[in-house]
N, C-alpha and C positions, 0 to 999 in steps of 0.2 A: 308746150310743144309736143302734143300729141297725135299730131298728123304728118304723116309722111312727108308732104308738100312742104309742110315748113322746116323740117330738117334738112330735105335738100335744099330747100333755098338758102338756109345758114350754112350748110356746106359749100354752095355753088358762091357764095358772097365771099367767103373766106378765101376760094379758088381764086376767082379774081382778083381779089388783094393782093396777092401770091403769101398769104400770111399761111405758115406751116403750124400744125399744131403736134405737139409733141405728148402735150399731158392734156387727157380727156376726164372730166369728172361728172359721170351721171347721177346728180343727185333729185330730180325733181321725183314728186310722188305723193302721195295722201294714203289714209284709210279711211274705213268704213266701219263704224259700231253696230250690231243689231243681229239678230237672227237671221241667215240667209233668207227664209220666206217672207220676211217683213220689209227687207232694205230695199232701196231703188235700184231695179236694172242698168238702166242708163247712167246711175251713180258709178255703178260697179265695172261697167263696160268702161265709161272715162277712164276710170282707175288702172284697169289693165291696159289701157292706150297709153297713159303715162308712167305707168311702173313698170310695162314690159316694151310694148311697142315702142316707145322713144327711146328708150335705151339700147334697145337691139338697134334700132335704126341708126342712131349715131353712132353707134359701135361700127356698125356695118360701114359705113360711109368713110369714119377715119381711120379704123384699124389696119385696111391695104395700103395705106400710103405709110404710114410707122412700120409695116412690116418690110417696106420696101426700103425705106430708110435704115434698115436696122436700128429703130432708136424709137421708143413711145414709152409712155406709161398710162394707163386707163386704171380709175377708181371707178369702181360700180357701189352705190349705196345701197345695202341688204339690211336686214335687221337681224337680230337674234330671233324674231319670226320665222326667220329662216328654216329654224332647224326644227321645227314641230308644227302638227296642226295647230289651228286657232279658234275655235268654237267662238263664235259672235265677232268674229272678223276672219271669217271662212276665206273670203277670195284676197284680203290682203296678205295673210300670212303665205297663200299659193303664189302669191305675185312674187314675195321675197325668196321662197323657195326657188322659183325659177331663175332668179338675179342670181342667188348663190349658187345653182347648178351652172349656170350660164358662163359665168366669171371663174368658177374651176375648170370647165372643159377649155375655155380660150387659154388660160393661164397653161394649161397643158400644152394646148397646139402651137403656143409662140414660144415654147420652149427652144433656145439656140438661135432665135431671131432676134434678140436685141430690143425684146418687147414684153413687158410683163403687165400683167391683168389682176388688180387687188380686190376683193368685196370687203367692204367694212361693215360691220354688221353691229352697230349700236343696239343696246338694250334702251328703255326709256330716257329720254332726252329733251330738254326743254326747249322745244323748235317752235311752239303752236302747232303741231302736230295732235296734239291730246284734244286741242278745242276744236279743229278739224273733222278729228274724228268720232266727235264727242263721248270723250275717255276722261275728260277731266275728273270725273267721279269715281273712276274705276280705281280699286284696289292696288293694280299694277302701277297706276301712277303718282297714287298716296302712298305707295312704301319708299318713294325717293327717287329722282331723277338725275342722269348727269348735265353737267353743265356744255351747252354746245361748242364754246369755245374750247374744252379739252379735249371731245370726241374727234372734233375737227383737226386738233395738234397731233392725236393720238393717230387718227387717218392719214396725215400727213406722212408721218414718220414711217407707217409701215409703208406706203406708196414708194416712198423712196428708198425705204430697204428692199423692195420687190417681193414683199409677203402676199400670197395668195389669199389669206382669211386674217382681218384683222378684227378681234371682237376688244372693244374696250371696256375697261373694268373688269375686277378680278370677282365680281359675283356673277357678271354676265356670262364669262370664260369660265366658270364653274357650271352654271347652270346649262350651257350649249354642249358642253362636253360629256356631262352626266345624264344626259337625254338617252344616248345611246344604250344606256344600262339599265334603264326603265322600262318596265313594260309599256307598250303603246297608248293603251287605255287609261293607263293612270297619267301620262303625260298630258293627253288631250282633257283629262279632267282635272287634272291640276291648273292648265291655261285657261279653261273657262271661269274657273274659281278667281283665278287673278284678276281676270277682265269681266268678272259682274260688278255690279256700282254695288259701294256700301251704304 
């Protein structure tokens, strides 16, 4: 659902059926591996459409009703990629940084309105993402991945508790929180190293 018209059509259909949406999960997205000068522009623009535009559009359509009813929860799936630049996946990492920033801003705006916004930031997870992104042979995915059911359960628990950011897994939380203390060039070089294929 990357086009505004498709999101609008879904919203209008639910309105016509008088279905109230109190929970919105924005989970669609994909990645693309490779140097920016060599990857396909259309593939990257489509990624921006799905990872950012569709998520923003659906939130824009459903959030006002939640605010008016003073009841609602939104879960936006970001990534641990949101916390640093990502050489060899530059556009993907940038889209997830946008999702995290957007979610944190909305969480602040909704305080006192009965609505919470949660950013779920998983690390490598066995979902098929690595195949679509051509990352199956990367050091990142060879170093271990989390089970999708476990990630989903942790995300759900965080959503229901109204947490603003949920990072499943101790290693992922440690990584995301330690990055701010490390020089940015080191972080970028390390990310490139783990993304490269072994």
